[in-house]
C-alpha positions in Angstrom: 84.8 94.3 -96.8 81.8 93.0 -95.0 79.0 95.2 -94.1 79.1 94.7 -90.4 82.6 95.3 -90.4 82.3 98.3 -92.6 79.7 99.6 -90.0 82.3 99.1 -87.3 84.9 101.0 -89.4 82.4 103.9 -90.1 81.5 104.1 -86.4 85.3 104.3 -85.4 86.2 106.6 -88.3 85.1 110.0 -86.4 87.6 112.5 -87.0 89.6 113.4 -83.7 91.2 116.6 -84.5 89.7 119.0 -81.8 90.2 122.3 -83.8 88.0 120.8 -86.7 85.4 119.7 -84.1 85.2 123.2 -82.5 85.0 125.0 -85.9 82.3 122.7 -86.9 80.3 123.2 -83.8 80.7 126.9 -84.0 80.0 127.2 -87.8 76.9 124.8 -87.3 75.4 127.0 -84.7 76.3 130.4 -86.3 77.7 131.8 -83.0 80.3 134.6 -82.3 83.3 133.0 -80.6 84.0 136.2 -78.5 80.3 135.9 -77.1 81.6 132.8 -75.0 84.2 134.7 -73.1 83.5 134.7 -69.3 80.6 132.1 -69.6 80.3 129.1 -67.4 79.5 125.6 -68.1 79.4 122.2 -66.6 80.8 119.0 -68.0 83.2 116.1 -67.6 86.9 116.3 -67.7 88.7 114.5 -70.5 92.4 114.1 -69.8 95.2 113.7 -72.2 98.5 111.8 -71.7 100.4 115.1 -72.6 99.1 116.8 -69.4 96.5 119.1 -70.8 92.7 118.3 -70.8 89.4 119.2 -72.2 85.9 119.6 -70.4 83.1 117.8 -72.4 80.2 120.1 -71.9 76.8 118.9 -70.8 75.1 121.4 -73.3 76.9 119.9 -76.3 78.8 123.1 -77.0 82.4 123.2 -78.0 84.8 121.5 -75.5 86.7 123.7 -73.2 90.5 123.3 -73.2 92.3 123.1 -69.8 95.9 124.0 -69.6 98.3 121.7 -67.8 98.4 124.0 -64.8 94.6 123.6 -64.5 94.8 119.9 -64.7 96.9 119.8 -61.6 93.7 120.0 -59.3 91.3 117.8 -61.3 91.4 114.2 -62.6 90.3 112.5 -65.8 86.5 111.9 -65.7 85.8 114.4 -62.8 82.9 116.7 -63.1 83.5 120.4 -63.1 82.3 124.0 -63.7 84.5 126.0 -65.7 84.6 129.6 -66.8 85.9 130.5 -70.6 88.6 132.8 -70.1 90.2 133.3 -73.5 90.3 131.7 -77.0 93.7 130.2 -78.2 95.4 130.8 -81.7 93.3 128.0 -83.1 89.9 129.4 -81.9 89.4 127.0 -79.3 87.8 128.2 -75.9 90.2 127.9 -72.9 88.8 127.7 -69.4 89.4 127.8 -65.9 88.2 125.3 -63.2 85.9 127.1 -60.9 84.6 124.2 -59.0 84.9 120.3 -58.7 81.3 118.9 -58.7 81.8 115.2 -58.2 84.7 112.8 -58.5 84.5 109.5 -60.0 84.2 107.0 -57.3 85.6 104.0 -59.1 89.0 102.7 -58.3 91.9 103.6 -60.4 94.2 100.8 -61.8 97.9 101.0 -61.9 101.3 99.6 -61.3 102.8 100.0 -57.7 106.2 101.4 -57.7 108.8 102.1 -54.9 110.8 105.0 -55.8 113.2 107.2 -53.5 111.7 105.5 -50.4 108.0 106.4 -51.4 105.3 104.2 -52.6 103.3 105.4 -55.7 101.0 103.9 -58.1 101.3 104.9 -61.8 97.8 104.8 -63.1 97.3 102.5 -66.4 95.3 105.1 -68.0 97.9 107.8 -68.8 94.9 110.5 -69.1 95.0 110.7 -65.3 98.2 112.6 -65.6 99.4 112.2 -62.0 101.0 109.4 -59.9 99.2 108.4 -56.7 101.1 108.6 -53.4 100.4 105.6 -51.2 101.1 105.7 -47.4 103.1 102.8 -45.9 100.2 101.4 -44.2 97.9 101.5 -47.5 99.9 99.1 -49.5 97.8 96.0 -48.6 101.0 94.0 -48.7 101.3 94.3 -52.3 104.8 94.1 -53.9 106.4 96.4 -56.4 105.6 96.1 -59.8 102.2 94.5 -59.2 98.9 95.7 -60.6 96.7 97.3 -58.0 93.6 99.1 -57.7 93.6 102.5 -55.7 91.0 104.4 -53.8 91.5 107.9 -53.2 91.6 109.3 -49.7 93.1 112.8 -50.7 92.3 114.5 -53.9 94.9 116.4 -55.8 95.4 120.1 -55.4 97.4 122.7 -57.4 100.3 122.0 -54.9 99.9 118.4 -53.9 99.7 115.0 -55.7 96.7 112.9 -54.9 96.8 110.3 -52.1 95.2 106.9 -52.1 95.2 103.4 -50.5 95.2 100.1 -52.3 91.9 98.2 -52.2 92.7 95.1 -54.5 95.9 93.3 -55.7 95.1 92.1 -59.3 98.6 90.3 -59.4 101.7 90.6 -61.7 101.8 92.3 -65.0 102.8 89.1 -66.8 100.2 86.9 -65.4 97.7 85.3 -68.1 94.8 87.3 -68.7 96.1 90.4 -66.8 95.6 92.5 -69.6 91.9 92.1 -69.7 91.6 92.3 -65.8 93.2 95.7 -66.3 91.0 96.7 -69.2 87.6 95.8 -67.8 88.5 98.0 -64.6 90.3 100.8 -66.4 87.3 101.2 -68.8 84.7 100.5 -66.0 83.2 97.6 -67.7 80.7 95.9 -65.5 82.0 92.3 -65.4 80.1 90.9 -62.4 76.3 90.3 -62.2 74.4 91.5 -59.2 73.2 88.8 -56.7 69.6 89.7 -57.6 70.4 88.9 -61.2 72.1 85.6 -60.5 69.2 84.6 -58.2 66.6 85.5 -61.0 68.6 83.4 -63.4 69.0 80.4 -61.1 65.2 80.4 -60.9 64.8 80.0 -64.9 63.9 76.8 -66.2 66.4 74.5 -68.0 63.9 74.0 -70.8 60.9 75.2 -72.5 57.3 74.9 -70.6 54.0 74.4 -72.3 53.2 77.9 -71.3 56.1 79.3 -73.2 54.7 78.0 -76.6 51.3 79.7 -76.2 50.4 82.3 -79.0 53.4 81.3 -81.0 53.7 80.0 -84.6 55.1 76.5 -84.8 58.1 76.3 -86.9 59.9 73.4 -85.6 59.5 71.5 -88.8 61.1 74.2 -90.9 64.6 73.7 -91.7 66.2 76.5 -90.1 70.1 76.4 -89.3 72.6 78.7 -87.8 75.8 79.6 -89.7 78.5 81.1 -87.4 82.2 81.1 -86.7 84.2 78.0 -85.6 84.5 79.6 -82.2 81.1 81.0 -81.6 79.1 80.0 -78.4 76.0 81.7 -78.5 73.6 81.6 -81.5 71.1 84.5 -81.8 70.0 83.9 -85.5 68.8 81.0 -87.8 67.9 81.2 -91.5 65.8 79.3 -93.9 64.9 80.0 -97.6 62.6 78.4 -100.1 61.5 79.4 -103.7 58.2 81.2 -103.6 56.0 83.1 -106.0 56.0 86.9 -105.6 53.4 88.2 -107.7 53.6 86.6 -111.1 57.4 86.0 -110.8 59.4 83.5 -108.8 61.2 84.8 -105.9 62.1 83.6 -102.5 60.7 83.4 -99.0 63.4 84.2 -96.5 63.1 83.5 -92.8 65.1 85.1 -90.2 64.5 83.8 -86.7 66.1 85.6 -83.8 66.4 84.5 -80.3 63.5 85.8 -78.3 65.5 87.3 -75.3 62.6 89.7 -74.3 60.5 86.7 -73.3 63.0 86.0 -70.5 64.4 89.7 -69.6 61.5 91.8 -68.5 61.4 95.6 -67.9 62.3 96.4 -64.2 63.8 93.1 -63.4 67.4 92.7 -62.1 68.3 91.0 -65.3 67.0 93.9 -67.4 69.0 96.3 -65.0 72.3 94.6 -65.6 71.7 94.1 -69.0 70.9 97.9 -69.4 74.0 98.9 -67.5 76.2 96.9 -69.8 74.4 97.7 -73.0 76.5 95.4 -75.1 78.8 92.2 -74.7 82.6 93.0 -74.7 84.7 90.8 -76.9 88.5 90.0 -75.9 90.7 87.6 -77.3 89.9 84.2 -75.7 87.2 85.9 -73.4 83.9 87.6 -73.5 82.3 89.7 -70.9 78.6 88.8 -71.7 75.5 91.3 -71.6 73.6 88.4 -70.2 74.3 85.5 -67.9 75.5 82.3 -69.6 72.6 80.4 -68.7 70.6 82.7 -71.0 73.4 83.7 -73.6 74.6 80.0 -74.1 71.5 78.3 -73.0 67.8 79.2 -72.8 68.4 82.0 -75.6 71.0 80.3 -77.8 69.6 78.7 -80.9 71.5 75.5 -80.2 70.8 72.6 -82.5 68.2 70.2 -82.0 66.7 72.2 -79.2 63.4 74.0 -79.1 63.8 77.7 -78.7 61.6 80.7 -78.6 62.3 83.4 -81.2 61.0 86.4 -83.0 60.6 85.8 -86.8 60.8 88.1 -89.5 59.3 86.4 -92.6 60.0 88.0 -96.1 59.2 87.6 -99.7 62.1 88.6 -101.8 61.9 89.5 -105.5 64.6 88.5 -108.3 65.8 92.0 -108.0 66.4 91.6 -104.2 63.7 94.0 -103.0 61.7 92.9 -100.1 58.2 92.8 -101.4 56.5 91.9 -98.2 57.3 90.8 -94.7 55.7 90.2 -91.4 56.9 89.7 -87.8 55.6 87.0 -85.4 56.7 85.0 -82.3 57.5 81.5 -83.1 59.0 78.3 -81.6 61.8 76.7 -83.7 64.3 74.0 -83.7 67.5 74.5 -85.3 68.1 71.6 -87.8 71.9 72.0 -87.9 74.9 74.4 -86.6 76.8 75.2 -89.6 80.3 77.0 -89.8 81.2 79.5 -92.2 84.0 77.4 -93.6 81.5 74.4 -94.0 79.1 76.4 -95.8 81.5 77.9 -98.0 82.9 74.5 -98.8 79.5 73.3 -99.7 78.5 76.1 -101.9 81.9 75.7 -103.8 81.4 72.0 -104.3 77.9 70.4 -104.0 79.3 67.1 -104.3 82.2 67.3 -101.8 82.4 65.6 -98.4 80.9 68.4 -96.5 77.9 68.5 -98.8 77.3 64.5 -98.5 77.4 64.9 -94.8 74.6 67.5 -94.9 73.0 66.1 -98.0 69.4 66.8 -96.7 70.2 70.6 -96.2 72.3 71.3 -99.2 69.0 72.4 -101.1 68.2 74.9 -98.6 71.6 76.4 -98.6 71.6 76.7 -102.3 68.3 78.8 -102.0 69.9 81.1 -99.4 72.8 81.4 -101.8 70.2 82.3 -104.4 68.6 85.1 -102.3 71.8 86.4 -101.2 72.8 86.9 -104.9 69.5 88.7 -105.4 70.0 90.9 -102.3 73.5 91.8 -103.5 72.1 93.2 -106.7 69.9 95.5 -104.6 72.8 96.7 -102.8 74.6 97.6 -105.9 71.5 99.5 -107.1 71.2 101.4 -103.6 74.9 102.4 -103.9 75.9 101.2 -100.5 79.5 101.9 -99.7 81.7 98.8 -99.7 85.5 99.0 -99.4 87.9 96.1 -99.5 90.4 95.7 -96.4 92.1 93.2 -94.7 91.0 92.2 -91.4 93.0 90.3 -88.9 92.4 87.7 -86.3 94.6 87.2 -83.2 95.5 83.6 -82.3 96.5 83.1 -78.8 98.2 80.2 -77.0 97.1 78.5 -73.8 98.4 81.3 -71.7 96.6 84.1 -73.6 99.6 85.4 -75.4 99.6 86.1 -79.1 100.7 83.0 -81.1 100.3 84.6 -84.5 98.0 87.3 -86.3 96.5 86.1 -89.3 94.1 87.7 -91.9 90.6 86.9 -91.5 89.2 85.0 -94.6 86.0 86.3 -95.9 83.6 83.9 -97.8 80.5 83.7 -99.4 78.8 82.3 -96.2 80.0 85.5 -94.3 78.2 87.7 -96.9 75.2 85.5 -97.1 74.4 85.9 -93.3 75.1 89.5 -93.5 72.7 90.4 -96.2 70.0 88.4 -94.7 70.4 90.2 -91.3 70.6 93.4 -93.2 67.2 92.7 -94.7 65.7 91.8 -91.3 66.9 94.9 -89.7 65.6 97.2 -92.5 62.1 95.4 -92.3 62.1 95.9 -88.4 62.9 99.8 -89.0 60.2 100.0 -91.5 57.6 98.2 -89.3 58.4 100.5 -86.4 58.2 103.7 -88.5 55.1 102.8 -90.1 53.7 102.0 -86.6 54.6 105.3 -85.4 56.2 104.0 -82.1 59.2 105.5 -80.5 62.3 103.2 -80.8 66.2 103.3 -81.4 67.3 103.7 -84.9 70.9 102.9 -86.1 71.7 106.4 -87.6 74.7 107.1 -89.7 74.7 110.6 -91.3 76.9 111.8 -94.3 79.9 113.9 -94.2 79.9 117.4 -92.4 80.9 120.4 -94.8 84.2 120.4 -93.3 85.0 116.8 -94.0 83.5 117.1 -97.3 85.7 119.9 -98.2 88.7 118.2 -96.9 87.9 115.2 -99.0 87.2 117.2 -102.1 90.6 119.0 -101.6 92.4 115.6 -101.1 90.8 114.2 -104.4 91.8 117.3 -106.3 95.4 117.3 -105.2 95.6 113.6 -106.7 94.4 114.9 -109.9 91.2 112.9 -109.8 88.2 114.2 -111.7 85.7 113.2 -108.8 83.5 115.9 -107.6 81.7 115.4 -104.2 78.4 117.3 -104.0 77.1 119.5 -101.5 74.8 116.7 -100.3 76.8 113.8 -101.2 75.0 110.2 -101.6 76.5 106.8 -100.7 76.5 106.1 -104.5 79.0 108.8 -105.0 81.4 107.3 -102.4 81.0 104.0 -103.9 81.6 105.1 -107.5 85.1 106.5 -106.1 85.9 103.4 -104.6 85.1 101.2 -107.5 86.9 103.4 -109.9 90.2 103.6 -107.9 90.3 100.0 -106.6 93.1 99.1 -109.1 95.3 102.3 -108.2 98.4 101.6 -106.3 97.1 104.3 -103.8 93.7 102.7 -103.5 94.1 102.1 -99.7 95.1 105.8 -99.1 92.0 106.9 -101.1 89.6 104.5 -99.5 90.9 105.4 -96.0 90.3 109.3 -96.6 86.6 108.3 -97.8 86.2 106.5 -94.4 87.6 109.3 -92.4 85.3 111.7 -93.9 82.0 109.8 -92.7 80.6 110.4 -89.3 80.1 107.9 -86.5 77.0 105.9 -86.4 74.9 106.3 -83.1 71.6 104.8 -81.7 68.8 107.7 -81.6 65.1 107.7 -81.7 65.1 110.4 -84.4 65.8 108.6 -87.8 68.2 110.3 -90.2 69.0 107.1 -92.2 72.0 105.0 -92.5 74.3 106.6 -95.0 77.1 103.9 -95.4 74.5 101.2 -96.1 72.2 103.5 -98.2 69.1 102.8 -96.1 66.5 105.5 -95.4 65.8 103.8 -92.2 67.8 101.1 -90.3 67.8 99.6 -86.8 69.3 96.7 -85.0 67.2 93.6 -84.5 69.2 90.5 -85.1 71.6 90.5 -81.8 69.5 90.8 -78.8 71.9 88.4 -76.9 74.8 90.8 -77.2 73.3 94.3 -77.8 70.6 96.2 -75.5 69.4 98.3 -78.5 68.2 95.0 -80.3 66.3 93.9 -77.0 64.4 97.2 -77.0 63.5 96.8 -80.6 62.1 93.4 -79.9 59.9 94.9 -77.2 58.8 97.6 -79.5 57.7 95.1 -82.2 55.9 93.0 -79.7 54.0 95.9 -78.5 53.0 96.8 -82.0 52.0 93.3 -82.8 49.6 93.4 -79.8 48.4 96.9 -80.2 50.0 98.2 -77.2 52.6 100.8 -76.3 56.1 99.8 -74.8 56.9 102.5 -72.2 60.6 102.8 -71.8 61.8 103.5 -68.3 65.3 104.8 -68.1 67.4 104.9 -64.9 67.4 108.4 -63.4 71.3 108.2 -63.1 71.9 108.3 -67.0 71.9 111.9 -68.4 69.6 112.7 -71.0 71.6 113.8 -74.1 70.9 116.8 -76.1 70.4 116.2 -79.7 71.0 118.7 -82.6 69.3 116.5 -85.1 66.0 117.4 -86.7 62.7 117.3 -84.8 60.3 114.1 -84.9 58.5 113.5 -88.0 54.8 114.4 -88.4 52.7 111.8 -87.0 55.5 110.4 -84.9 56.1 110.3 -81.2 56.0 113.5 -79.5 59.2 115.3 -78.2 58.4 114.8 -74.6 58.1 111.0 -75.3 61.6 110.9 -77.1 63.6 112.3 -74.1 63.7 108.7 -72.4 64.7 107.2 -75.7 67.4 109.8 -76.5 68.8 108.8 -72.9 68.8 105.2 -73.6 70.5 105.8 -77.2 73.2 107.9 -75.8 73.8 105.5 -73.1 74.0 102.5 -75.5 76.3 104.5 -77.8 78.5 105.5 -75.3 79.0 102.0 -73.8 79.4 100.7 -77.4 82.4 103.1 -77.6 83.6 102.1 -74.3 83.7 98.2 -75.3 85.6 99.0 -78.5 88.1 101.1 -76.6 88.6 98.1 -74.1 89.0 95.7 -76.8 91.4 97.9 -78.6 93.5 98.5 -75.4 93.8 94.7 -74.9 94.8 94.0 -78.5 97.4 96.8 -78.3 98.8 95.4 -75.2 99.0 91.7 -76.5 100.7 93.1 -79.8 103.3 95.2 -77.8 104.1 92.0 -75.6 104.3 90.3 -78.9 106.8 92.6 -80.3 108.9 93.1 -77.2 110.3 89.8 -78.1 111.3 91.0 -81.7 113.3 94.1 -80.9 115.9 94.8 -83.3 114.3 92.6 -86.1 113.6 94.0 -89.5 110.5 93.8 -91.5 108.8 95.1 -94.7 105.8 97.2 -94.1 103.4 99.6 -95.8 102.6 103.1 -94.5 99.1 103.0 -93.2 98.5 106.7 -92.1 100.7 109.9 -92.5 100.5 112.5 -89.6 102.5 115.8 -88.8 104.6 113.7 -86.3 105.4 110.7 -88.4 104.1 107.8 -90.3 102.3 104.7 -89.1 103.5 101.5 -90.7 101.9 98.2 -90.8 104.2 95.2 -91.0 103.4 92.6 -93.8 104.2 89.4 -92.1 102.9 90.2 -88.6 99.9 92.8 -89.3 101.2 95.0 -86.5 101.2 98.8 -86.6 103.9 101.1 -85.2 105.3 104.7 -85.5 108.2 106.0 -87.5 108.7 109.2 -85.9 109.4 112.1 -88.1 112.9 112.5 -86.6 113.8 109.2 -88.0 113.3 110.2 -91.5 116.6 111.8 -92.2 118.4 115.1 -91.7 116.0 117.4 -93.5 112.6 119.1 -92.6 109.4 117.2 -93.5 106.3 119.2 -94.0 102.8 117.4 -93.5 100.6 118.0 -96.8 97.2 117.8 -95.2 95.5 117.7 -98.7 97.7 114.7 -100.0 97.8 113.3 -96.6 101.7 112.7 -96.8 105.1 113.8 -95.4 107.2 115.8 -97.9 111.0 116.7 -97.5 111.3 120.4 -98.4 114.9 120.0 -99.8 114.8 116.6 -101.6 111.1 116.5 -102.2 110.9 112.9 -100.8 107.3 112.0 -100.1 105.9 109.4 -97.7 102.1 108.8 -98.0 99.8 105.8 -97.3 100.7 102.9 -99.4 104.4 103.6 -99.7 106.5 100.4 -99.2 109.3 100.9 -96.4 111.5 98.6 -94.5 111.7 99.1 -90.8 113.4 97.9 -87.6 111.6 97.4 -84.3 113.4 99.9 -82.2 111.3 100.3 -79.2 108.3 99.0 -77.2 106.4 100.7 -74.7 103.9 98.3 -72.9 102.4 100.8 -70.5 101.9 103.3 -73.3 100.8 100.5 -75.8 103.1 102.0 -78.4 105.6 100.3 -80.9 108.3 102.5 -82.4 110.0 101.7 -85.8 112.9 103.0 -87.5 113.6 103.2 -91.4 116.3 100.6 -92.5 118.5 101.3 -95.5 118.6 98.5 -97.9 122.2 98.1 -99.4 122.7 96.7 -103.0 119.2 97.7 -104.1 118.6 100.1 -107.2 117.2 103.5 -106.3 115.2 105.5 -108.7 115.7 109.3 -108.7 113.1 111.6 -107.4 110.5 112.6 -110.2 110.3 116.2 -110.9 107.1 118.0 -109.8 104.4 117.6 -112.3 105.9 114.4 -113.8 103.7 111.2 -114.0 103.5 108.9 -111.2 106.2 106.4 -111.0 106.6 103.1 -109.1 107.7 103.6 -105.4 111.2 102.2 -104.4 111.3 99.2 -102.2 112.9 101.5 -99.5 112.1 105.3 -99.4 114.8 105.8 -96.9 117.2 104.5 -99.4 116.4 107.0 -102.0 116.6 109.7 -99.4 120.1 108.6 -98.4 121.4 108.6 -102.2 120.0 112.0 -102.7 121.7 113.2 -99.5 125.0 111.8 -100.8 124.4 113.4 -104.2 123.8 116.8 -102.6 127.2 116.3 -100.5 129.1 115.8 -103.7 127.5 118.8 -105.6 128.6 121.0 -102.4 132.3 119.6 -102.5 132.5 120.5 -106.3 131.2 123.9 -105.7 133.9 124.5 -102.9 136.8 123.1 -105.0 135.8 125.5 -108.0 135.4 128.4 -105.8 138.7 127.8 -104.4 140.4 127.8 -107.8 138.6 131.1 -108.7 140.0 132.5 -105.7 143.5 131.5 -106.2 143.6 132.8 -109.9 142.2 136.2 -108.6 144.7 136.6 -105.9 147.7 136.1 -108.3 146.3 138.4 -110.7 145.4 141.3 -108.0 148.3 141.0 -105.8 147.3 143.2 -102.9 143.7 142.9 -103.7 143.8 139.1 -103.0 142.1 139.4 -99.8 138.9 141.0 -101.4 139.1 138.6 -104.3 139.0 135.8 -101.7 135.9 137.4 -100.0 134.3 137.7 -103.4 135.1 133.9 -104.0 133.6 133.0 -100.7 130.4 135.0 -101.4 130.1 133.4 -104.8 130.5 130.0 -103.3 127.8 130.6 -100.8 125.4 131.5 -103.7 126.3 128.4 -105.6 125.6 126.3 -102.6 122.3 127.8 -101.9 121.2 127.2 -105.5 
């Protein structure tokens, strides 16, 4: 897996089990659970599609559970004050709503329905939990079935539903791009720039002015090139490499030039306010909601070929062992010599005499030097012990109407890895530069497993009979060693998934705790200021350090300051008071990054449901990707779509979820379904509104089925269809029971003839004997 994708997986691998989260909070703070009874707290309501909810407390303490009855008077994302009234059987605090402090002012998106003579809107976000009543004069002439935006006129109460009026008609559910229109409103993604921002953008020059080049290093003659995907439109990084002396040995000079967005986006400007509000660009299939207006993201800031551009440069000397021996940052003016694609660079590296290489003959030597320094950096990554899992990533290919045409695996090449290693090196240098300068900034922090997750992982590895021991303070090298040594096992995917799940989410914070997954002591984001606001902040800090100044961060007052349980600032670093604004900015950027991920996943899930709705009843082979207490998630081999096989579809016996092994096991037959199990399924149901796809197992006739291995036996190869094995075992059980009943009947008949009048008692005894045999 590439490192940037690994980071995304690490950031989305946080365990969602509420009970585990609560216990971790309680144990970490060493508090008596009973001490919280009758205490009051403020927070934000997080609804659940099943009707209950939680209050995410402002003070960072354990979330408070709200029963469905309590949720009737509140809505998802309301701010409330609650009182803890009891603890449930799982140890979770349960609360009662005392006061509603604020309601979310943004419209609610949903489908307009006409049922029993009444107009209602069913929210797209099922966490709201209640339909909204619409008066006849509040429909805004919308038609039944259309997607609309609703503004509440009457809030819900314990005895009444919420009432609202339609403020916007988005269109029909099948309109092209409707899923994106729903997502940007559902997740409150800012998608329109303010008039002030548009006016400021319009006043920007079309090209560089002489004043823009002042106090900058002229690198226009350096053969910097961009390497991106075929569909990329904004180019924020360019690279160049040449051999150089590092001490007495031969090494490389690696230049990473990043678009100087901070030159155009100044603190306090409307452009900066809009960029901070968005915090990140949001990527959907065939559409991007950019952080910056197109004139900047695709124009002035984009390192387009043969165009003069301003940049911030990280100039490094790399040793043959892949260590950065020295580095320096400086502002520069550059001119990209070419726009390469990953496919093109991979072809050139594979064949330096091919057509692609001949077309770019003057740049081929520089690409070869880049490949050399990449191989050196790769050695250093192995020395650090950075975590690297092999997984299959997919790409959605859409047609002109925005519907899925196909889903294909994304091909990883040496060109992808080359750019990633160069960007990682620049990010590490920026973190080191800021840390040595003692300036406050945002680090990209990814901490190791919590004690609870470490214990769960250790129990899982032990249940598989693996001799790996996870230490009290595990290092990235331990995880990488497990991944490497289990790579060839048939259950490698299951093991690697558990390794991922044991890790925490990565966040932006001013208090550096290192990056566990990448095995860096200090790491930050410097290389993508066009699409990430934290990178823009890092550029401003680096510029301030270069000029001997201090960059004072001004955070909007409406952004809450997040509390942090991390260790305090290091000696000689920024004061605690100075960090408060940076903590608020880190919390804001982290939250908006999650929001962007959720919106993107929601759109992809909608498209996949639409894609599979046309394939109801069709059968496919698949692989179990996750096992839960309620069923199995199966990914189809051909389509790369995931769906649920509910536990009730697995057969007529009771299946128990084995948390240690992460598998479902039948209590009677011992049938096991774990990650990696091959299974044939049929598409049985598609819920477009709920973004759910359901499968049912298919019994494959005519295929040999191996018998279940006894407990403790050596692992065997799984059958092509686990459902077929279960059906065969059930048939065998029925045959055994029939034989037992026949034998018991014969015994009863012989006893009746011999005992005469005692025949009734003899039959009763035979019946009892039959029962015992059957139970065995």
